[in-house]
C-alpha positions in Angstrom: 44.4 44.6 -49.6 44.7 46.8 -46.0 42.6 50.0 -45.3 43.6 52.9 -44.2 41.5 52.0 -40.7 43.5 48.1 -40.6 47.0 50.7 -39.7 44.8 53.0 -37.3 43.3 50.0 -34.6 45.8 49.6 -32.2 46.8 46.0 -31.0 45.9 44.6 -27.6 49.0 43.2 -25.9 48.1 39.6 -23.8 47.8 41.7 -20.8 45.3 43.8 -22.4 43.8 40.7 -24.2 43.4 39.0 -20.7 41.8 41.9 -19.1 39.0 42.5 -22.0 38.4 38.7 -21.4 38.2 38.2 -17.9 36.1 41.5 -17.8 33.6 39.8 -20.4 33.4 36.5 -18.5 33.6 38.3 -14.6 30.3 40.1 -16.2 28.1 37.0 -18.0 28.7 35.3 -14.4 27.8 38.7 -12.7 24.9 38.8 -15.3 23.6 35.2 -15.3 23.2 35.3 -11.3 21.5 33.3 -9.7 21.8 30.9 -12.2 25.5 28.6 -11.8 26.8 28.4 -15.5 29.1 25.5 -16.1 32.6 25.9 -17.9 30.5 24.4 -21.4 27.9 26.7 -21.0 30.1 30.0 -20.1 32.5 28.6 -23.7 29.3 28.6 -25.9 27.7 31.9 -24.7 31.7 33.6 -24.9 32.8 31.6 -27.9 29.8 30.2 -30.3 31.7 29.5 -32.6 33.7 26.7 -30.5 30.5 24.9 -29.7 31.5 21.6 -30.9 35.7 22.3 -29.7 36.9 22.3 -26.6 36.6 24.9 -24.3 39.0 28.0 -25.5 42.6 27.8 -23.2 41.6 31.6 -22.7 38.0 31.2 -21.1 39.9 28.5 -19.1 42.4 31.5 -18.4 40.1 33.8 -17.5 38.5 31.7 -14.9 41.1 30.8 -13.4 42.2 34.2 -13.1 39.3 35.2 -11.1 38.8 32.7 -9.4 42.7 33.5 -8.1 41.3 37.2 -7.5 38.2 35.8 -5.3 35.8 36.7 -7.9 34.8 33.6 -8.8 34.2 30.5 -7.8 34.2 27.1 -9.4 33.0 24.2 -8.0 33.6 21.6 -10.3 32.0 21.8 -13.6 30.3 24.9 -12.2 30.8 28.8 -12.0 29.7 31.9 -9.8 29.8 35.0 -9.2 31.4 35.4 -5.4 29.5 37.0 -2.5 32.7 39.5 -2.7 31.8 40.3 -6.0 28.3 40.5 -5.4 28.4 42.6 -2.7 31.1 44.5 -4.8 27.9 45.3 -7.4 25.5 46.1 -4.7 27.6 49.0 -3.8 28.2 50.4 -6.3 26.2 49.4 -9.4 
């Protein structure tokens, strides 16, 4: 049985979901800086319900997109914010 609230909530497109996920990922990596997170640590923080499961695809996709845009650096299993994104944060936040 659905309620009226279910009907009034707009659903997100895939692009909007990806953008939401990327914002959350980059925010967490910036917040944890200078500590470097492993992809596994990042995934556990983003999806605690998936603790004992493989890294969710949406986390991998988000990291890959953010690396492609130059906002994150990935070296092996570690993820850290790029100098560009850290400078942006310094200037605007």
